[in-house]
N, C-alpha and C positions, 0 to 999 in steps of 0.2 A: 736709183731707188724707185722711183716712179717710173712705171712702163706699160701701164694698162691703158688700152686704146679707148676712147670714149666713142660710143655708139648707141644707136637706139635701144639696142638690148640691154647694154649697161650705161645709161646716161651718167652725165657728171652733174655735180651741184655747185652752184655759185651764190653765196649769200653775202649781201652788203649790208653794213651797219652804218647808217648815215646819222652824223651829228646834226640834230636840229634845235640846239641850245641857242640862248638869246645871243651869246657873243658870234654867231654866224650872220648876224646882221652887219658886221662890219665890211668895209670895202676890200674888195678882193685886190691886192697889190695897186697897180696904177690903173686898173680899169674902172669902168662904171658900174660892175657887177658887185653886188654883196657876196659873201662867201657862200650863203645858202643858195644864191642864183647860180654861181660858179660851180659849186658841187652838184646840184641837180642837172645842170647843162652836161657836164663830163659824165654824170652817171648816165643820162638819156643816151649820151653818145657811145657809150660801151655797150649798153643793151642793143642799140641798134646795129653795132659791128658785130655782136654775137649773133644777131638775127641773120645778118649778111652770110657770115662764116658758116651758117647751119643750115643755109638755104639749098634744097636740093632741086627744085625747079622755081621759076618766077612766081613771087606772090606767097612763097608757103616756107616754112622753116621746119625742119626735121627736130624730132625730140631729142637733141643731144644734151639738153641741159634742163634742170630744174632750178628756178631762180628764187630766191628769198630776198626781200628788202626790208629791214626794219629800222625805222627812225626812233631816236631816242631824244629827249628834250620835250618839246612842245608836242603835245598829241591832239592833232586838228581834228579826228573824229571822236575820241573819247573824251577829250578836253582835258586840261591840266597837265602836269609833268608826268613823264613816264616813257614807255616804250610800246609801240604799236606797229602793225605792218603799214608800209610807206605806200603801198599799193593804192590807187584811187579807182573810181569809176567803177566798172563791172568787176574788177578784181580787188576791190575794197575789203579789208579784212583777211585776205588770204595770206598765209604765212609762206606758201611755196607755190608757183605755178610753172607749169611745163612750158617750155619754149614756144611751141606752135600757139596756145592760147595767149601768151604774152604779146606774141608779134600781132595777133588779130584784136586785141583788145587794149589799146593804149588810151590814155584819157582825153587825148586830143591829138590832132595833127595839124601842125603849124607851118606857114612858110618863113623861111629864113633867107637872108640874101646870099647870093651865089658868089663865090670866089672868083668866079671867071666874069671878067668884064664884059658886060652886055648879055650876060646869060640870064635867063628868068630865075626867079627866086626858086628854092628847093622847097618841097613838102616833106617834113619830117614828123615822125611820131613823137609823142610826149608820154611817159609813164609817171614820172616823178615832178612835182611842184616845189619851189623853194618855200620852206616853212622855218621859223626860228621862234624861239621863246624858252623861258625856264633855264634850269640848271642842266648839266652835263652827265646824267645816269648812265655811264657807259658800262659799268660792271652788271647793271640790269640787263642791260642790251646783249652782253654776251651771255648771261643767263637765259634771258627768253630765247635767244637764237638757238642756244645750245641745245635746249630741249628740242626744238623741231629739226635740228641737224642730226641729233640722236636717232630720232625716229626714222630719219632719211637715210642714214647709215644702216639702221637695223634692216630696212626694207632693201637696200642696194649693197650688200656685203662685198659684191665682187667689182663693184664700180671704182672708177678713180676717185681718190679721196677729195672730201669737200673743200672748196676755195672759200675762204672767208676775207673780204675786204672791208677794212674799218675806215670810213672817212670822216676824219675829225680835224677840228682847228686848235684844240688845246688840251686842257687837262681835266681829268675825270673829277667829278665831284661826290662820288658815292662809293669811294675806295677807303676801307675795306666795306663789301655789301654782303650780308648774309654770312658774315665771318671769313670772306675771304677777300683778298687784296685783288686789283686789276691784274697783276702778274699771275696771280693763282688762277683766276677766271680764265685769262689767256691759256694756261697751261691745260685747264681743263678743256677747252675747245680743241686744242692741237692734240689731245690725248684721244679724241673721237677717230676713229680710223677704220679703213676697209681692209681687205686683204692685200691691197697694193701699197698701204702705208697709212700715217697719221695725216690728218687734215693740215691744210696750209694756211697760215694766218698772216694777212699783211696789213700794217699800218699806214695808211696814206695821209700826210698832214697837209692841211691847208696852209698856204704861205704866211699867213700873218703870225701865227704862233708856232711852239715847237712841236715835234711829233710826240704823240705818247710814248712815254718810257724814256725818253732822251734825258740824260742825267749831266752830261759834261758841256762845257761850253762849246767845244769843238764839235760834238755830235749835234747840238741844238743848232750850230751856225750851218753844218751840212745840210740839216733837214731843210733850213730856209732856202739854201741855195738850189736844192734840187727842185724845188716847185712840184713835189711828187703827186699833187692832185690833179695834174693835167690828164685828160683822156689818154694821151699816148703812154704816159707812165703806167697808168692803170691797165692797159693793153698789154704792156710788158709783164706785169705781174700775172696776169691771165695766163701769158704763154710760158712762164716760169715752171 
C-alpha cells in the first residue's frame, strides 16, 4: 500500500505525542527511572537514530523528515494543564522542525556511560526533558497535532504519509473532547493522507499501565508483556 520513497524533495513527517501527566512520575518497571524519564530517554534515542540514518556526511543530517513533538498534561512553558510543543531551547514553541535544524539545536549535550568496559563516556544530544503533572488530555493532543499534520499534508501531498507515535502510560481523561471520543480523534488523524495513503498511528504504552484502547484482559496483559515503549520497539514502528 505504501511505496513512496522518502527524499529531500518529498520528505516524511514523524509526530510524537508525549504523555506528561502526573502518573508519569511512577517508577519504570524495576529500574530507577520514572516513566517520564524513560519515555524522554527513549524519545531522545529515537531522534538520534533518525539523525544518524539521515546523515549524508559527518556532522550533518539531510532533510528527510520534519519532526513534531507535542506534550500533553503538564505544560512547562505555558503553565497548567494542556498541550504544547515539547521542544525546548532554541526550538521552543515550534510545532514542526526540519531534521537538519533539529540535529543542530538540542537543548543539551550530555555524557552517558559507555556500554564497553573501559571506554570513555559518550556525548549524546538531548531534545526532550522528563516532565509530569496534571491529567491526560490525549484527545486534545490529537486535535492540536492533527491541525499541524493537516497543514503539513497540504504542503506535501506527494510525500510518504505522516507517522504519528503516541507514547502514554494509561487512560485518557478528556474523552469525549469537543464532541468526539478518543477513537474518533484517532480516526480523524488517520484520515489525513497524502497521495501514497493515510497517516499511520501507533500507540506505544509505558509498562506500568495498559495501552490506550486495550479492552480485554488478554490484550492488556499482552501490552504489558511487550514493554513497547523501548526505543527498539519504537524504531520498529518507524520501519513499518
